[in-house]
VEXBA-783805 format. One record per residue (C-alpha): residue in one letter; x, y, z. Coordinates in pm, 1 decimal, decimal comma. Layout:
<recs>
["A" [X Y Z]]
...
</recs>
This chain:
<recs>
["M" [2875,1 2132,5 2096,4]]
["V" [2728,7 1846,3 2291,0]]
["G" [2376,2 1944,1 2192,2]]
["D" [2515,7 1963,0 1842,5]]
["L" [2663,7 1602,3 1861,5]]
["A" [2315,2 1448,6 2004,1]]
["A" [2125,6 1635,7 1693,2]]
["R" [2350,1 1457,6 1484,1]]
["A" [2313,8 1121,1 1634,6]]
["E" [1951,4 1142,5 1628,9]]
["A" [1984,9 1226,1 1256,8]]
["A" [2192,5 937,4 1201,6]]
["G" [1955,9 700,9 1371,6]]
["W" [2096,5 635,9 1721,9]]
["E" [1892,4 570,0 1989,8]]
["G" [2012,7 704,5 2310,8]]
["F" [2296,9 962,7 2417,2]]
["F" [2470,4 874,8 2753,0]]
["L" [2709,8 1085,3 2916,6]]
["W" [3030,9 1010,3 3168,8]]
["D" [2963,1 1175,3 3516,0]]
["H" [3327,0 1247,7 3653,9]]
["L" [3455,3 1508,5 3857,4]]
["Q" [3800,1 1452,7 3738,3]]
["Y" [3961,2 1146,0 3515,3]]
["G" [4348,3 1167,6 3563,4]]
["E" [4607,5 1350,2 3403,3]]
["R" [4510,2 1282,8 3036,9]]
["V" [4161,1 1420,4 3077,7]]
["S" [4171,2 1794,2 3167,2]]
["A" [3847,1 1960,9 3043,9]]
["I" [3513,9 1796,0 3188,2]]
["A" [3165,7 1936,5 3155,1]]
["D" [2890,4 1911,4 3415,1]]
["V" [2647,9 1598,0 3361,1]]
["W" [2305,5 1770,2 3415,1]]
["T" [2380,7 2066,6 3199,2]]
["C" [2478,2 1824,9 2918,1]]
["C" [2177,9 1623,8 2982,2]]
["A" [1949,5 1941,7 2924,3]]
["A" [2110,1 2043,6 2625,6]]
["V" [2069,9 1704,6 2468,2]]
["A" [1720,4 1698,6 2568,2]]
["M" [1644,8 2039,9 2417,5]]
["R" [1831,9 1932,1 2063,3]]
["T" [1649,0 1610,4 2036,7]]
["S" [1311,4 1466,8 2031,8]]
["S" [1347,0 1081,2 2015,3]]
["L" [1692,5 995,8 2171,7]]
["L" [1712,8 853,7 2559,9]]
["V" [1947,7 1055,4 2739,2]]
["G" [2122,9 1014,7 3078,6]]
["P" [2424,6 987,5 3277,8]]
["M" [2589,7 656,6 3269,3]]
["V" [2672,2 661,4 3566,0]]
["T" [2611,9 891,2 3858,2]]
["P" [2769,7 784,6 4175,5]]
["L" [2499,1 841,5 4402,7]]
["A" [2727,5 849,9 4726,3]]
["R" [2849,1 1158,6 4597,2]]
["R" [2516,3 1334,2 4546,5]]
["R" [2222,3 1458,8 4779,3]]
["P" [1930,7 1220,7 4695,5]]
["Q" [1667,2 1505,3 4751,7]]
["V" [1859,7 1729,3 4487,8]]
["L" [1919,0 1438,7 4247,5]]
["A" [1554,4 1375,0 4260,3]]
["R" [1468,3 1732,8 4157,3]]
["Q" [1719,2 1707,7 3868,9]]
["A" [1600,1 1360,1 3743,9]]
["S" [1214,1 1455,6 3732,6]]
["S" [1318,6 1788,9 3579,6]]
["L" [1490,9 1631,2 3305,2]]
["A" [1250,1 1396,6 3258,2]]
["V" [973,4 1645,7 3199,4]]
["L" [1226,3 1834,7 2974,9]]
["S" [1284,4 1553,1 2775,3]]
["D" [901,3 1439,5 2744,5]]
["G" [994,8 1106,7 2936,2]]
["R" [1297,4 1000,0 2773,3]]
["F" [1572,1 1040,3 3091,0]]
["V" [1717,4 740,5 3212,2]]
["L" [1882,2 762,1 3554,6]]
["G" [2234,8 544,1 3563,4]]
["L" [2336,0 502,5 3931,4]]
["G" [2653,0 341,1 4048,5]]
["L" [2890,0 296,7 4358,5]]
["G" [3176,1 510,2 4158,8]]
["D" [3541,1 454,7 4173,7]]
["D" [3820,0 662,2 4391,7]]
["W" [4080,2 559,9 4169,4]]
["V" [4185,0 915,9 4071,3]]
["G" [4052,5 1088,9 4373,0]]
["E" [3700,1 1118,1 4254,0]]
["F" [3571,3 1086,4 4591,2]]
["S" [3889,3 1149,3 4846,3]]
["A" [4027,8 1433,3 4671,8]]
["F" [3716,7 1636,8 4771,8]]
["G" [3675,3 1481,3 5089,2]]
["D" [3385,3 1266,7 5023,5]]
["E" [3361,9 907,8 5136,7]]
["A" [3614,8 681,0 4977,9]]
["S" [3525,3 376,0 5144,8]]
["P" [3348,9 174,6 4892,7]]
["R" [3187,2 -34,0 5166,3]]
["V" [3035,6 272,3 5315,6]]
["R" [2931,4 398,9 4972,0]]
["G" [2751,7 101,2 4900,1]]
["E" [2534,6 168,9 5215,4]]
["M" [2491,8 540,7 5100,2]]
["L" [2379,7 380,7 4771,5]]
["D" [2113,5 153,9 4881,4]]
["E" [2000,3 422,8 5138,5]]
["G" [2020,9 696,1 4883,8]]
["L" [1796,0 471,1 4651,8]]
["E" [1531,8 440,6 4918,3]]
["V" [1493,2 821,9 4968,5]]
["L" [1555,2 870,9 4579,0]]
["T" [1266,2 641,9 4475,0]]
["G" [1049,5 753,3 4739,8]]
["L" [1073,4 1103,7 4620,9]]
["L" [1041,6 1023,3 4278,3]]
["S" [677,8 820,8 4335,3]]
["G" [547,7 1176,3 4436,1]]
["E" [442,6 966,5 4756,5]]
["P" [490,1 1142,0 5128,4]]
["V" [851,5 1021,1 5241,4]]
["A" [964,6 994,8 5585,9]]
["H" [1307,6 879,3 5627,1]]
["D" [1553,0 928,2 5889,3]]
["G" [1887,4 699,1 5844,5]]
["P" [2267,3 723,3 5928,8]]
["H" [2329,8 925,8 5600,2]]
["Y" [2020,8 1077,0 5477,2]]
["A" [1687,4 1244,1 5610,2]]
["A" [1359,5 1317,3 5423,5]]
["R" [1122,7 1426,0 5690,9]]
["D" [774,3 1427,5 5615,4]]
["V" [827,8 1558,3 5241,0]]
["R" [656,7 1479,2 4907,8]]
["F" [782,5 1599,5 4563,4]]
["L" [588,9 1696,5 4255,4]]
["P" [574,7 1635,4 3955,4]]
["A" [623,2 1272,8 3967,9]]
["P" [716,5 1149,5 3615,6]]
["R" [865,5 805,4 3551,0]]
["V" [1228,5 783,4 3587,4]]
["P" [1400,9 434,7 3463,7]]
["I" [1699,6 351,2 3681,6]]
["W" [1968,2 155,7 3570,1]]
["L" [2232,8 51,7 3811,9]]
["A" [2571,5 -59,1 3729,4]]
["G" [2789,7 -299,1 3850,2]]
["R" [3116,5 -457,6 3729,6]]
["F" [3126,3 -826,2 3624,4]]
["P" [3130,0 -1064,6 3802,0]]
["N" [3066,7 -910,8 4137,0]]
["A" [2721,0 -1034,8 4249,2]]
["A" [2640,5 -763,5 4492,1]]
["P" [2567,6 -482,5 4221,1]]
["L" [2368,6 -748,5 4013,1]]
["R" [2142,7 -842,5 4298,4]]
["R" [2070,5 -454,2 4380,0]]
["A" [2005,5 -393,4 4027,7]]
["T" [1734,2 -650,9 3975,6]]
["A" [1500,8 -440,2 4196,9]]
["Y" [1505,8 -175,0 3932,6]]
["D" [1486,0 -121,4 3566,6]]
["G" [1815,1 -222,0 3428,8]]
["F" [2166,7 -308,0 3480,3]]
["F" [2465,0 -157,7 3306,1]]
["V" [2739,8 -427,1 3331,3]]
["I" [3090,3 -337,8 3300,8]]
["G" [3409,5 -544,8 3309,9]]
["L" [3281,4 -806,5 3044,8]]
["G" [3549,6 -1037,2 2912,9]]
["S" [3350,7 -1204,2 2623,5]]
["P" [3004,3 -1226,9 2476,6]]
["D" [2959,4 -1561,8 2686,2]]
["D" [2980,8 -1329,8 3010,4]]
["V" [2675,0 -1139,1 2881,5]]
["A" [2457,4 -1449,7 2860,0]]
["T" [2580,0 -1534,1 3214,4]]
["V" [2409,3 -1214,5 3323,7]]
["A" [2145,2 -1204,2 3160,3]]
["A" [2015,0 -1542,5 3287,8]]
["Q" [2026,0 -1398,0 3615,6]]
["V" [1813,7 -1082,9 3540,8]]
["P" [1448,1 -1016,0 3518,0]]
["A" [1270,9 -1071,0 3187,0]]
["A" [1163,4 -772,7 2953,9]]
["P" [1088,5 -519,8 2948,5]]
["Y" [1424,6 -514,8 3177,1]]
["D" [1730,2 -373,4 3046,8]]
["L" [2052,8 -517,5 2999,7]]
["V" [2323,7 -258,6 2912,6]]
["I" [2642,5 -327,2 2788,1]]
["D" [2912,8 -89,9 2612,4]]
["L" [3191,9 -192,6 2361,0]]
["R" [3457,4 56,9 2211,2]]
["A" [3399,7 198,0 1875,1]]
["D" [3674,4 3,2 1722,7]]
["Q" [3560,9 -318,6 1857,0]]
["D" [3330,5 -593,8 1639,0]]
["H" [3001,6 -547,8 1774,5]]
["S" [2851,2 -848,9 1602,9]]
["P" [2935,4 -1126,1 1855,7]]
["W" [2768,2 -935,0 2122,8]]
["L" [2431,2 -892,6 1966,6]]
["D" [2249,0 -1216,1 2026,6]]
["T" [2383,6 -1249,4 2402,4]]
["G" [2096,0 -1115,6 2589,9]]
["A" [2157,7 -766,9 2611,0]]
["T" [1883,7 -485,2 2530,3]]
["W" [2119,7 -199,0 2481,6]]
["L" [2495,2 -185,4 2347,3]]
["L" [2628,6 149,9 2414,7]]
["T" [2935,0 252,6 2172,6]]
["R" [3172,2 395,3 2412,8]]
["I" [3370,0 702,6 2323,8]]
["G" [3621,7 850,3 2518,3]]
["P" [3738,4 919,9 2780,7]]
["Y" [4103,7 979,3 2636,6]]
["D" [4266,2 1177,8 2338,8]]
["L" [3918,2 1275,1 2204,9]]
["D" [3939,7 1383,8 1868,2]]
["L" [3600,4 1609,8 1753,7]]
["A" [3643,0 1533,2 1399,3]]
["E" [3676,7 1129,1 1469,9]]
["V" [3365,1 1166,6 1725,2]]
["Q" [3157,2 1330,4 1452,7]]
["R" [3275,7 1041,5 1239,3]]
["I" [3163,7 784,1 1454,7]]
["V" [2845,8 980,8 1518,4]]
["D" [2765,6 1051,2 1172,0]]
["A" [2825,6 690,4 1054,4]]
["G" [2496,9 584,8 1241,6]]
["P" [2475,4 283,2 1486,8]]
["G" [2476,7 -17,3 1197,2]]
["L" [2445,3 -266,6 1441,5]]
["G" [2194,1 -125,8 1680,8]]
["S" [2405,7 31,2 1924,9]]
["S" [2367,8 408,8 2117,0]]
["A" [2633,3 646,3 2156,8]]
</recs>
């Protein structure tokens, strides 16, 4: 089904197809698919769409396994894979229900250290790391395709923005108005750096177009999804240059 939707999105002129990464999302969302399986399905059914998770909480992943997944998807998609990463949120027990780290402070430490290990392994160069959370002892991963990394953060928190400027893009959430986007745009690197925002499908996107964002994602879900309505949104196309 996800592969079918992605193929329809590509035919309708969308430029990207990004997927939520959650293990659970409250009582109203009962059925959740694995994001990596879905990304592979999208990559196999399309030829031009960018694809990736928006976003994966790195603290829940082992960076060495994530590096293999990311590089494999980059090869499978012929360079169309974007890795979205973030701190994650425990508001529905996304971490604590499984015995994973619930403290945002510790997850922030894990994110920073995990990024060091992950990017080292994705570089194709030898990695020697032994830290408080992760180890990669004299290892080297190949192949080493380029994997752009977009880091997520909630506006107006400064720490996620500072972290994101060292990578390829910033997916900013929690925006209140188009002026907020311009505020963030003034603090991130110049193009080809990506500034990514998302809006609901029923919002007027036009006021947000000339604010400095390079990607405008059309948010679908997560609650009370109706397949026919999702297909209608996808088939209508981006209209204002956004992505699904």
